[in-house]
C-alpha positions as CSV (number, residue, x, y, z in Angstrom):
1,M,-73.1,89.5,41.7
2,R,-76.1,90.1,39.6
3,P,-75.6,89.6,35.8
4,V,-75.9,92.6,33.5
5,L,-78.1,90.6,31.1
6,D,-80.1,87.6,32.2
7,V,-82.1,85.5,29.7
8,R,-84.4,82.9,31.0
9,D,-86.5,80.3,29.0
10,L,-86.4,82.5,25.8
11,S,-88.5,81.0,23.0
12,V,-89.1,82.5,19.6
13,S,-91.3,81.1,16.8
14,F,-92.4,82.3,13.4
15,G,-95.9,81.1,12.3
16,G,-95.7,78.3,14.8
17,V,-92.2,77.2,13.7
18,P,-89.8,77.3,16.6
19,A,-86.5,79.2,16.0
20,V,-85.3,79.4,19.6
21,R,-86.4,77.0,22.3
22,E,-86.1,77.6,26.0
23,L,-82.7,79.3,25.9
24,S,-81.3,80.5,29.2
25,C,-78.0,82.3,29.6
26,S,-76.5,85.3,31.5
27,V,-73.5,87.5,31.1
28,H,-71.7,89.6,33.8
29,R,-69.9,92.9,33.5
30,G,-66.5,92.5,31.7
31,E,-67.3,89.0,30.6
32,V,-67.4,87.5,27.1
33,L,-69.9,84.9,26.2
34,G,-69.4,83.1,22.9
35,I,-72.5,81.6,21.2
36,V,-71.6,79.1,18.5
37,G,-73.4,76.6,16.2
38,E,-74.2,75.8,12.6
39,S,-76.4,78.0,10.4
40,G,-80.0,77.7,11.4
41,S,-79.3,76.9,15.0
42,G,-80.9,80.1,16.3
43,K,-77.9,82.3,17.1
44,S,-78.9,85.4,15.3
45,V,-82.6,85.1,16.2
46,T,-81.5,85.0,19.8
47,S,-79.6,88.3,19.4
48,A,-82.5,90.0,17.6
49,A,-84.9,88.9,20.4
50,V,-82.6,90.3,23.1
51,M,-82.4,93.6,21.2
52,G,-86.1,93.7,20.4
53,L,-85.4,93.7,16.7
54,L,-87.7,90.8,15.6
55,P,-90.4,91.3,13.0
56,Q,-94.0,91.8,14.1
57,G,-95.0,88.3,13.2
58,A,-92.6,86.7,15.7
59,R,-93.9,85.2,18.9
60,V,-91.6,85.6,21.9
61,T,-92.0,84.1,25.4
62,G,-89.7,83.9,28.4
63,S,-87.7,86.6,30.1
64,V,-84.8,89.0,29.1
65,R,-83.7,91.3,31.9
66,L,-81.2,94.1,31.6
67,H,-80.1,95.2,35.0
68,G,-83.2,93.6,36.4
69,R,-85.6,95.4,34.0
70,E,-87.8,93.1,31.8
71,L,-87.4,93.8,28.1
72,I,-89.9,91.2,26.7
73,G,-93.2,93.1,26.2
74,A,-91.6,96.5,27.1
75,P,-93.0,99.5,25.1
76,A,-91.1,100.4,22.0
77,R,-90.1,103.8,23.4
78,E,-88.4,102.1,26.4
79,L,-86.6,99.6,24.2
80,T,-85.4,102.5,22.0
81,S,-84.0,104.2,25.1
82,Y,-81.9,101.1,25.9
83,R,-80.7,100.3,22.3
84,G,-77.5,102.1,21.6
85,K,-77.0,103.2,25.2
86,A,-77.3,100.4,27.7
87,M,-76.8,97.7,25.0
88,S,-75.6,98.0,21.5
89,M,-75.0,95.7,18.5
90,V,-72.3,95.1,15.9
91,F,-73.9,93.5,12.8
92,Q,-72.4,91.0,10.4
93,D,-72.6,93.3,7.3
94,P,-71.6,96.8,8.2
95,L,-72.3,98.1,4.7
96,S,-76.0,97.4,5.0
97,A,-76.0,98.5,8.7
98,L,-74.6,102.0,7.8
99,T,-76.7,104.5,5.9
100,P,-75.0,105.0,2.5
101,V,-76.0,108.7,2.0
102,Y,-74.7,110.0,5.3
103,R,-71.1,110.7,6.2
104,V,-69.5,108.3,8.7
105,G,-68.8,111.0,11.3
106,D,-72.4,112.2,11.1
107,Q,-73.8,108.7,11.7
108,I,-71.6,108.2,14.8
109,A,-72.4,111.7,16.1
110,E,-76.2,111.0,15.6
111,A,-75.8,107.8,17.8
112,V,-74.2,110.1,20.5
113,R,-76.8,112.8,20.3
114,V,-79.8,110.4,20.5
115,H,-78.8,109.4,24.0
116,Q,-76.8,112.4,25.3
117,R,-77.6,116.1,25.7
118,I,-74.7,117.4,23.6
119,G,-74.3,119.8,20.8
120,K,-73.7,118.9,17.1
121,E,-70.1,120.1,17.1
122,A,-69.2,118.3,20.4
123,A,-70.8,115.1,19.0
124,L,-68.7,115.3,15.9
125,V,-65.6,115.8,18.0
126,K,-66.5,112.7,20.0
127,A,-67.1,110.8,16.7
128,V,-63.5,111.7,15.6
129,Q,-62.2,110.5,18.9
130,L,-64.0,107.2,18.6
131,L,-62.7,106.7,15.1
132,D,-59.2,107.3,16.4
133,L,-59.8,104.9,19.3
134,V,-60.7,102.0,16.9
135,G,-57.7,102.6,14.8
136,I,-59.0,104.5,11.8
137,P,-56.1,106.5,10.3
138,Q,-56.5,110.2,9.8
139,P,-59.9,110.2,11.7
140,S,-60.8,113.8,11.2
141,E,-60.5,113.4,7.5
142,R,-62.2,109.9,7.3
143,A,-65.1,111.2,9.4
144,L,-66.1,113.2,6.3
145,A,-66.2,110.1,4.1
146,F,-69.1,107.9,3.1
147,P,-69.4,104.2,4.0
148,H,-68.7,103.0,0.5
149,E,-65.3,104.8,0.6
150,F,-64.1,102.5,3.4
151,S,-62.9,98.9,3.2
152,G,-64.8,96.1,4.9
153,G,-62.5,96.1,7.9
154,M,-62.7,99.8,8.4
155,R,-66.5,99.7,8.1
156,Q,-66.6,97.1,10.8
157,R,-64.4,99.4,13.0
158,V,-66.9,102.2,12.4
159,M,-69.7,99.9,13.6
160,I,-67.7,99.1,16.8
161,A,-67.1,102.9,17.3
162,M,-70.8,103.5,17.0
163,A,-71.5,100.5,19.4
164,M,-69.2,101.9,22.1
165,A,-70.3,105.6,21.6
166,N,-72.4,105.7,24.7
167,D,-70.4,103.4,27.0
168,P,-72.9,100.5,26.8
169,D,-73.2,97.8,29.4
170,V,-73.7,95.0,26.8
171,I,-72.3,94.8,23.3
172,I,-73.8,92.0,21.1
173,C,-71.6,91.1,18.1
174,D,-73.4,89.0,15.5
175,E,-70.8,87.3,13.3
176,P,-68.7,90.5,13.2
177,T,-65.7,88.9,11.4
178,T,-67.3,86.4,9.1
179,A,-66.9,88.2,5.8
180,L,-63.4,89.6,6.6
181,D,-59.9,88.5,5.7
182,V,-58.0,86.9,8.5
183,T,-55.6,89.8,8.9
184,V,-58.6,92.2,9.2
185,Q,-60.4,89.8,11.5
186,A,-57.4,90.0,13.9
187,Q,-57.5,93.8,13.8
188,V,-61.3,93.8,14.5
189,L,-60.9,91.4,17.4
190,E,-58.2,93.6,18.9
191,V,-60.5,96.7,18.5
192,L,-63.3,94.8,20.3
193,K,-60.9,94.0,23.2
194,K,-60.0,97.7,23.4
195,A,-63.7,98.6,23.4
196,Q,-64.3,96.3,26.3
197,E,-61.4,97.6,28.2
198,K,-62.7,101.2,27.8
199,T,-66.3,100.6,28.5
200,G,-66.2,97.5,30.8
201,A,-69.1,96.1,28.8
202,A,-70.2,92.5,28.7
203,I,-69.8,91.1,25.2
204,I,-71.9,88.4,23.5
205,M,-69.9,87.1,20.6
206,I,-72.1,85.2,18.1
207,T,-70.0,83.2,15.6
208,H,-69.5,79.9,13.8
209,D,-65.7,80.2,14.2
210,L,-64.6,78.2,17.2
211,G,-61.1,79.5,16.9
212,V,-62.3,83.1,17.5
213,V,-64.2,81.9,20.6
214,A,-61.2,80.0,22.0
215,G,-59.1,83.1,22.4
216,F,-61.7,85.7,23.0
217,A,-64.5,84.2,25.1
218,D,-64.7,83.4,28.8
219,R,-67.7,81.1,28.5
220,V,-69.2,79.3,25.6
221,L,-72.8,78.4,24.7
222,V,-73.2,75.8,21.9
223,M,-76.6,75.9,20.1
224,Y,-78.3,73.2,18.1
225,A,-81.8,73.1,16.7
226,G,-82.8,76.3,18.5
227,R,-81.6,75.4,22.1
228,P,-78.4,75.2,24.1
229,V,-76.8,71.7,24.1
230,E,-73.6,72.6,26.0
231,V,-72.7,75.5,28.2
232,G,-69.6,76.2,30.3
233,G,-66.2,77.8,30.6
234,V,-64.2,77.9,27.4
235,D,-61.6,75.4,28.8
236,D,-64.3,73.0,30.0
237,V,-66.1,73.0,26.6
238,Y,-63.0,72.6,24.5
239,Y,-61.0,70.2,26.7
240,R,-63.7,68.4,28.6
241,T,-66.4,68.2,25.9
242,R,-69.5,66.3,27.1
243,M,-71.8,66.7,24.1
244,P,-71.2,64.7,20.9
245,Y,-72.3,67.7,18.7
246,T,-69.6,69.9,20.3
247,A,-67.0,67.2,19.8
248,G,-68.1,66.9,16.2
249,L,-67.7,70.6,15.6
250,L,-64.2,70.6,17.1
251,G,-63.2,67.6,15.1
252,S,-64.4,69.2,11.8
253,I,-62.1,72.2,12.0
254,P,-59.0,72.2,9.7
255,R,-56.1,73.5,11.8
256,V,-53.3,75.7,10.6
257,D,-50.9,74.0,13.1
258,G,-51.3,70.6,11.5
259,G,-52.6,68.9,8.4
260,G,-52.8,65.6,6.5
261,R,-55.1,63.6,8.7
262,P,-58.8,63.2,7.5
263,L,-61.2,65.5,9.3
264,T,-64.1,63.9,11.2
265,P,-67.3,65.6,9.8
266,I,-70.7,65.4,11.4
267,E,-72.8,63.2,9.1
268,G,-76.1,64.6,7.7
269,S,-77.6,68.1,8.0
270,P,-79.2,70.0,10.8
271,P,-83.0,69.3,11.1
272,S,-85.6,71.7,9.8
273,P,-87.1,73.8,12.7
274,G,-90.5,72.9,11.6
275,A,-89.8,69.1,11.5
276,L,-87.7,68.3,14.5
277,P,-87.1,64.5,15.1
278,P,-88.5,62.9,18.3
279,G,-86.3,62.8,21.3
280,C,-82.8,64.4,21.0
281,P,-82.7,66.5,17.8
282,F,-79.1,65.6,17.3
283,A,-79.8,61.8,17.4
284,P,-80.1,61.2,13.6
285,R,-76.5,62.5,13.2
286,C,-75.0,61.3,16.5
287,P,-72.4,58.4,16.4
288,M,-73.3,57.5,20.0
289,R,-77.1,57.4,19.7
290,I,-79.1,54.6,21.3
291,D,-82.8,53.9,21.4
292,A,-83.3,56.0,24.5
293,C,-82.1,59.1,22.6
294,E,-85.1,58.9,20.3
295,R,-87.7,58.9,23.1
296,D,-87.2,62.1,25.0
297,E,-85.2,65.3,24.5
298,P,-82.5,65.4,27.1
299,P,-82.3,68.4,29.5
300,L,-79.1,70.2,30.3
301,F,-77.3,67.9,32.8
302,E,-74.8,69.4,35.2
303,V,-71.5,67.7,34.2
304,G,-69.1,69.9,36.1
305,D,-68.8,73.2,37.9
306,G,-70.8,75.6,35.8
307,H,-70.6,73.1,32.9
308,H,-73.9,71.6,31.4
309,A,-74.5,69.3,28.5
310,A,-77.7,68.0,26.9
311,C,-76.7,64.3,26.4
312,I,-77.8,61.2,28.4
313,R,-74.5,59.6,27.6
314,W,-72.3,62.6,28.6
315,K,-70.1,60.5,30.8
316,E,-69.0,58.4,27.8
317,V,-68.2,61.3,25.4
318,A,-64.5,61.3,24.6
319,P,-63.1,64.8,25.1
320,Y,-61.7,66.5,22.0
321,D,-57.9,65.8,21.7
322,A,-56.4,69.0,20.3
323,D,-52.9,67.6,20.1
324,A,-54.0,64.5,18.2
325,S,-56.1,66.4,15.7
326,G,-53.4,69.0,15.2
327,A,-50.5,66.6,14.7
328,P,-49.0,67.4,11.3
329,G,-48.9,64.9,8.6
330,R,-45.7,65.2,6.6
331,R,-45.9,65.5,2.8
332,A,-43.6,63.6,0.6
333,P,-41.0,65.5,-1.4
334,R,-42.1,66.9,-4.8
335,R,-42.2,64.2,-7.4
336,A,-40.7,64.6,-10.9
337,T,-44.0,64.1,-12.7
338,R,-45.5,65.9,-15.7
339,T,-46.4,69.5,-15.4
340,V,-50.2,70.1,-16.0
341,L,-50.2,73.9,-15.5
342,E,-47.4,76.5,-15.8
343,V,-47.7,80.2,-15.5
344,R,-44.7,82.5,-16.2
345,G,-44.6,86.3,-16.0
346,L,-48.4,86.7,-16.0
347,V,-49.6,90.3,-16.2
348,K,-53.2,91.6,-16.2
349,D,-54.1,95.3,-16.1
350,Y,-57.6,96.9,-16.2
351,P,-58.2,100.5,-17.4
352,L,-59.7,102.8,-14.8
353,F,-62.4,105.1,-16.1
354,R,-64.3,108.1,-14.6
355,G,-67.5,109.7,-15.7
356,T,-70.7,108.4,-17.3
357,L,-71.6,110.5,-20.3
358,F,-68.0,111.5,-21.1
359,R,-65.9,108.6,-19.9
360,R,-62.2,109.2,-19.6
361,R,-59.4,107.0,-18.6
362,V,-57.8,108.1,-15.3
363,G,-55.5,105.2,-14.5
364,T,-54.7,101.6,-14.5
365,V,-55.5,98.8,-12.1
366,H,-52.5,96.4,-11.9
367,A,-54.4,93.3,-10.8
368,V,-51.6,90.8,-11.6
369,A,-48.1,92.0,-11.9
370,G,-45.8,89.2,-13.3
371,I,-46.4,86.0,-11.3
372,G,-45.2,82.5,-12.0
373,F,-45.8,79.0,-10.6
374,D,-46.3,75.5,-11.8
375,L,-48.6,72.5,-10.9
376,R,-47.6,68.9,-11.4
377,E,-49.6,65.8,-12.0
378,G,-51.4,64.5,-8.8
379,E,-50.4,67.7,-6.9
380,T,-52.5,70.3,-5.1
381,L,-51.3,74.0,-5.2
382,G,-53.1,76.3,-2.8
383,L,-53.3,80.0,-4.0
384,V,-54.0,82.2,-1.0
385,G,-54.1,85.9,0.0
386,E,-56.3,88.7,1.1
387,S,-59.2,90.0,-1.0
388,G,-57.7,92.2,-3.8
389,S,-54.5,90.2,-4.0
390,G,-55.2,89.0,-7.5
391,K,-56.2,85.4,-6.9
392,T,-59.5,85.5,-8.9
393,T,-57.9,87.5,-11.7
394,T,-55.2,84.8,-12.0
395,L,-57.8,82.1,-12.1
396,T,-59.8,83.9,-14.8
397,Q,-56.8,84.3,-17.0
398,I,-56.1,80.6,-16.8
399,L,-59.7,79.5,-17.4
400,E,-60.1,81.8,-20.4
401,L,-57.6,79.8,-22.4
402,T,-56.6,82.8,-24.5
403,A,-53.4,84.8,-25.0
404,P,-52.6,86.7,-21.8
405,Q,-51.8,90.4,-21.8
406,A,-48.2,89.5,-21.0
407,G,-46.5,86.3,-19.9
408,V,-47.2,82.6,-20.8
409,I,-49.9,80.2,-19.6
410,T,-49.3,76.6,-20.5
411,V,-52.2,74.2,-19.8
412,L,-51.6,70.4,-20.2
413,G,-48.6,71.1,-22.4
414,H,-50.3,73.7,-24.6
415,D,-49.6,77.4,-24.8
416,T,-52.9,79.2,-24.5
417,A,-51.8,81.9,-26.9
418,R,-51.6,79.4,-29.7
419,L,-54.8,77.4,-29.3
420,D,-57.3,76.9,-32.1
421,A,-61.0,76.3,-31.4
422,A,-60.7,72.5,-31.6
423,R,-57.7,72.3,-29.2
424,R,-59.4,74.8,-26.8
425,A,-62.5,72.6,-26.6
426,E,-60.3,69.5,-26.0
427,I,-58.5,71.3,-23.1
428,R,-61.8,72.4,-21.6
429,R,-62.7,68.7,-21.2
430,E,-59.4,68.1,-19.4
431,M,-59.7,71.2,-17.1
432,Q,-62.9,71.8,-15.1
433,V,-63.8,74.3,-12.4
434,V,-65.8,74.2,-9.2
435,F,-67.1,77.6,-8.0
436,Q,-67.6,79.1,-4.6
437,D,-71.4,79.2,-4.5
438,P,-73.0,75.9,-5.8
439,L,-76.5,77.3,-5.7
440,A,-75.5,80.1,-8.1
441,S,-73.5,77.8,-10.4
442,L,-76.2,75.1,-10.7
443,D,-79.3,75.8,-12.9
444,P,-82.3,75.8,-10.5
445,R,-84.6,74.8,-13.4
446,M,-82.7,71.6,-14.2
447,T,-82.8,68.3,-12.3
448,V,-79.5,66.9,-11.0
449,H,-79.6,64.3,-13.7
450,D,-79.8,66.9,-16.4
451,I,-77.1,69.0,-14.7
452,L,-74.7,66.1,-14.7
453,A,-75.7,64.9,-18.2
454,E,-75.3,68.3,-19.8
455,P,-71.4,68.3,-20.1
456,L,-71.5,64.7,-21.4
457,R,-74.0,65.6,-24.1
458,T,-72.2,68.8,-25.0
459,H,-69.1,66.8,-25.8
460,G,-71.0,64.1,-27.7
461,R,-71.2,61.4,-25.0
462,R,-74.3,59.5,-23.9
463,P,-75.0,59.9,-20.2
464,G,-76.2,56.3,-19.7
465,R,-75.1,55.0,-16.3
466,R,-72.5,57.8,-15.9
467,V,-74.9,60.1,-13.9
468,G,-75.5,57.4,-11.2
469,E,-71.8,56.6,-11.1
470,L,-70.9,60.3,-10.6
471,L,-73.4,60.7,-7.7
472,S,-72.1,57.6,-6.0
473,L,-68.5,58.8,-6.5
474,V,-69.3,62.0,-4.5
475,G,-71.2,60.2,-1.8
476,L,-74.8,60.9,-2.9
477,D,-77.7,58.6,-3.5
478,P,-78.2,58.0,-7.3
479,S,-81.9,57.7,-6.7
480,H,-82.0,61.5,-5.9
481,A,-81.0,62.4,-9.5
482,A,-84.6,63.5,-10.3
483,R,-84.5,66.2,-7.6
484,Y,-83.6,69.9,-8.1
485,P,-80.6,71.7,-6.6
486,Q,-82.8,73.6,-4.1
487,D,-83.8,70.2,-2.6
488,F,-80.3,69.6,-1.3
489,S,-78.2,71.1,1.5
490,G,-75.3,73.4,0.9
491,G,-72.7,70.6,1.3
492,Q,-74.7,68.3,-1.0
493,R,-75.0,71.0,-3.7
494,Q,-71.2,71.4,-3.6
495,R,-70.8,67.6,-4.0
496,I,-73.1,67.9,-7.1
497,A,-70.9,70.7,-8.5
498,V,-67.8,68.4,-8.0
499,A,-69.6,65.6,-9.7
500,R,-70.4,67.8,-12.7
501,A,-66.8,68.8,-12.9
502,L,-65.7,65.2,-12.9
503,A,-68.2,64.1,-15.6
504,L,-65.7,64.3,-18.4
505,E,-62.9,62.7,-16.4
506,P,-60.6,65.8,-16.3
507,R,-57.0,65.8,-15.3
508,L,-57.0,69.3,-13.7
509,L,-59.6,70.8,-11.4
510,V,-59.7,74.5,-10.6
511,L,-61.4,75.0,-7.2
512,D,-62.4,78.6,-6.5
513,E,-63.2,78.9,-2.7
514,P,-65.1,75.6,-2.8
515,V,-65.8,75.4,0.9
516,S,-65.9,79.0,2.1
517,A,-69.7,79.3,2.1
518,L,-70.2,76.1,4.1
519,D,-70.6,75.4,7.8
520,V,-67.5,73.9,9.4
521,S,-69.2,70.5,9.9
522,I,-70.2,70.3,6.2
523,Q,-67.0,71.8,5.0
524,A,-65.0,68.9,6.6
525,G,-67.0,66.4,4.5
526,V,-66.3,68.2,1.2
527,I,-62.5,68.6,2.1
528,N,-62.3,64.8,2.8
529,L,-64.1,64.1,-0.4
530,L,-61.7,66.2,-2.5
531,A,-58.7,64.5,-0.8
532,S,-60.1,61.0,-1.5
533,L,-61.0,61.9,-5.1
534,R,-57.5,63.2,-5.8
535,A,-55.9,60.0,-4.5
536,R,-58.4,57.8,-6.3
537,L,-58.5,59.5,-9.7
538,G,-55.0,61.0,-9.8
539,L,-56.3,64.6,-10.2
540,S,-54.4,67.8,-9.9
541,Y,-56.0,70.7,-8.0
542,L,-55.4,74.5,-8.2
543,F,-57.1,75.4,-5.0
544,V,-57.9,79.1,-4.5
545,A,-58.9,80.1,-1.0
546,H,-58.5,82.8,1.7
547,D,-58.7,80.2,4.6
548,L,-55.1,79.1,5.2
549,A,-56.2,76.4,7.6
550,V,-58.1,74.7,4.8
551,V,-55.2,75.0,2.4
552,R,-52.8,73.5,5.0
553,H,-55.0,70.5,5.2
554,I,-55.3,69.8,1.5
555,A,-52.4,71.4,-0.4
556,D,-48.9,70.0,-1.2
557,R,-47.6,73.4,-2.1
558,V,-48.8,76.9,-1.4
559,A,-48.4,80.3,-3.1
560,V,-49.1,83.4,-1.1
561,M,-50.2,86.4,-3.2
562,Y,-50.1,90.1,-2.2
563,L,-51.1,93.0,-4.4
564,G,-50.7,91.1,-7.7
565,R,-47.4,89.4,-6.8
566,I,-46.3,86.2,-5.2
567,A,-44.8,86.9,-1.8
568,E,-43.9,83.3,-0.9
569,I,-44.2,79.9,-2.5
570,G,-43.1,76.4,-1.6
571,Q,-43.9,73.1,0.0
572,A,-46.8,73.5,2.4
573,D,-45.0,72.0,5.4
574,A,-42.1,74.4,5.0
575,V,-44.1,77.5,4.5
576,Y,-46.5,76.8,7.4
577,E,-43.9,75.6,9.9
578,A,-41.4,78.4,9.2
579,P,-42.7,81.2,6.9
580,A,-40.0,83.5,5.6
581,H,-41.9,86.5,4.2
582,P,-43.3,89.0,6.8
583,Y,-46.7,88.9,5.1
584,T,-47.0,85.1,5.3
585,Q,-45.9,85.4,9.0
586,A,-48.7,87.9,9.6
587,L,-51.3,85.8,7.8
588,L,-50.5,82.7,9.8
589,S,-50.2,84.4,13.1
590,A,-53.7,85.9,12.6
591,I,-55.5,82.6,12.1
592,P,-57.2,81.6,15.4
593,L,-56.7,78.1,16.8
594,P,-59.5,76.1,18.4
595,D,-57.3,75.6,21.4
596,P,-57.9,78.1,24.3
597,V,-54.5,77.7,26.1
598,R,-52.4,78.0,22.9
599,E,-54.6,80.7,21.5
600,R,-54.3,82.9,24.6
601,A,-50.5,82.4,24.6
602,R,-49.9,83.4,21.0
603,D,-48.4,86.7,19.8
604,R,-50.3,88.3,17.0
605,I,-48.5,90.1,14.2
606,L,-51.0,92.8,13.5
607,L,-50.8,94.6,10.1
608,E,-51.5,98.3,10.1
609,G,-53.8,99.8,7.5
610,D,-55.5,98.1,4.6
611,L,-54.3,96.7,1.3
612,P,-53.0,99.5,-0.9
613,S,-54.9,100.2,-4.1
614,P,-53.7,98.1,-7.1
615,A,-54.1,101.3,-9.2
616,H,-51.3,102.9,-7.1
617,P,-49.0,100.2,-5.7
618,P,-46.1,101.3,-3.6
619,T,-42.7,101.6,-5.2
620,G,-40.1,98.9,-4.5
621,C,-41.5,96.2,-2.2
622,R,-45.3,96.3,-2.4
623,F,-45.7,95.1,1.2
624,R,-43.4,97.7,2.8
625,T,-46.3,100.1,3.7
626,R,-47.7,97.5,6.1
627,C,-44.6,95.5,6.9
628,P,-43.9,95.2,10.7
629,K,-40.2,94.4,9.9
630,F,-39.8,97.5,7.7
631,R,-41.3,99.6,10.5
632,T,-39.4,98.3,13.5
633,E,-36.4,96.2,12.6
634,L,-34.6,97.7,9.6
635,T,-32.1,100.5,9.5
636,G,-32.5,103.5,7.2
637,E,-30.1,102.1,4.6
638,E,-32.0,98.7,4.6
639,R,-35.3,100.5,4.2
640,R,-34.0,102.4,1.1
641,L,-33.5,99.0,-0.6
642,C,-37.2,98.1,0.1
643,V,-38.4,101.5,-1.2
644,D,-36.3,101.5,-4.4
645,V,-36.1,97.8,-5.5
646,E,-38.9,95.3,-5.9
647,P,-37.7,91.9,-4.6
648,E,-38.0,88.8,-6.6
649,A,-38.8,85.4,-5.1
650,R,-35.5,83.7,-4.3
651,P,-35.0,80.1,-3.0
652,L,-34.2,79.8,0.7
653,H,-31.3,77.7,1.8
654,T,-33.0,75.8,4.7
655,G,-30.4,73.0,4.9
656,Q,-33.2,70.5,4.6
657,G,-33.7,70.4,0.9
658,T,-37.1,71.9,1.2
659,D,-38.9,73.8,-1.6
660,Q,-39.4,77.4,-0.4
661,S,-38.9,80.8,-2.0
662,A,-39.8,84.3,-0.6
663,A,-39.9,87.7,-2.4
664,C,-38.3,89.7,0.5
665,H,-34.9,91.4,0.7
666,Y,-34.6,90.3,4.3
667,A,-36.4,87.0,4.4
668,E,-36.0,85.1,7.6
669,R,-37.8,81.9,8.5
670,R,-39.8,82.1,11.8
671,D,-42.2,79.9,13.6
672,V,-45.4,82.0,14.2
673,V,-48.1,79.3,14.7
């Protein structure tokens, strides 16, 4: 059977710098091809080349055939006739892909009318039908809304509706779930499956998330330095890995079904496209390299039926052992050590105003609504939840070291409402923060030496040898202190940020999404670094993240937030192995596993709708409007309790002496991973 889309020897360069090198792949009707790799590997350039969306300065060679028709070098009018009809695309950022000044329904209707002879009213009717198909509630009303009035997940659904509007033969998805919460990601993937069932389209899924590919794709293409390095069926690539780079990616992934063991990161960084090393481009980072690897770049060897790998030592590559990597490491019971951070009854509201010239208050945003937790010496507490759950607001209230609106914050034994200036400065030395984006938090005009010396000088200490010691502590070369932040990779910049936070020898580190902006291979190195520093220096971490797999790997305890409240809190092993709150169960079931067999067999708990507005939270239980248990399992009398009474977090009697509490009237521990 002839493939729908056939790419042969595709090469793309910009000003003589190669971005894609001799890439060949094909995809048949109804098939899903996953393309994975680190940032800069050429994934998105490949999709743009196939769609004919590259800038004018790009040089493209090779062949891209759609139903046998050559697209490379085709006239612009011919390409326009294919785009949106025979093949369509779902972009990573739907807000920038949608026109902000046109209603959503009109934009979908326009995509229909461009390729079909149909009236305006009929096109709008079809737009409403498409919105209903992708799960947009009240589609006829939401079709009249503008893109900014939709949440991120709903905007991505609109993009999928637009992509399937003309029943295309190929749908290219370029990182369609990267910026989404895990629950919304599960919904979007479900919508994509529905789109494929309706249209029968071939799907090319471009992503860096190997968990998404494991459960969604039929075949996988792994890219490195602009070319494929391993291609095959999803089971072959995951269970019979024959390329060290692929094995490295799989070994770098924190898994939600196990934690405690050190990850195995890929050393170093991907090469610059303009300065590729001789021979195999992966050789400088490869633990199996030999002299022959540096002489010639290896071709794709046939290593199995439909399975190819670009490695001269493919027979010696040890396949990725999913069971060994996922084996849980048991945490010790909570120790009776000193409390370094305690939060009780914390409340934070923000006034909601309308108007520009005459501003008037029209409501209140209840960002944090009475939460409490504590963190002990040498412990890591993971604070997790969807965007809008109140994690960042909680963090801000702690870091401000001022009196909260309501409640009590005690840092290192001191009530923040009673601090004078001298005591506040002293606590700031003991409590440091590492932000999500190191490039934004490091001054680009200062050298690394000055960045690390600045907190020391601010608090009256001489830098001396301390700068070199800090760089060595985080695994960087002290001789690089004269460089600037932009001279380092993302993972190295985050190590510099950690070194700066450690300069004053703090006792408490607040980590705000410290690895979310990093590739999985680099992320693993930073996670291992944080774990080793905590053990070596006796640090306490408040670790804020939306990635529950990362939190499982590093945290002793976890607190799950929803709409300004804590839904569940307790020992990480207890919460992950048998979550009791329906929200925690949905979060954990939505996290993809890099294990094709287990991923295909799992049952997802899909949440309907989006997070309610914190300005108008539901009465009673805040989660009831999205709760699957409320909708399908409870009687009318039981539901009334959820509607009328807001549940408090109550300890669960597990019979094992574990530390676990859930804010649910009908909490029930379940294994969902």
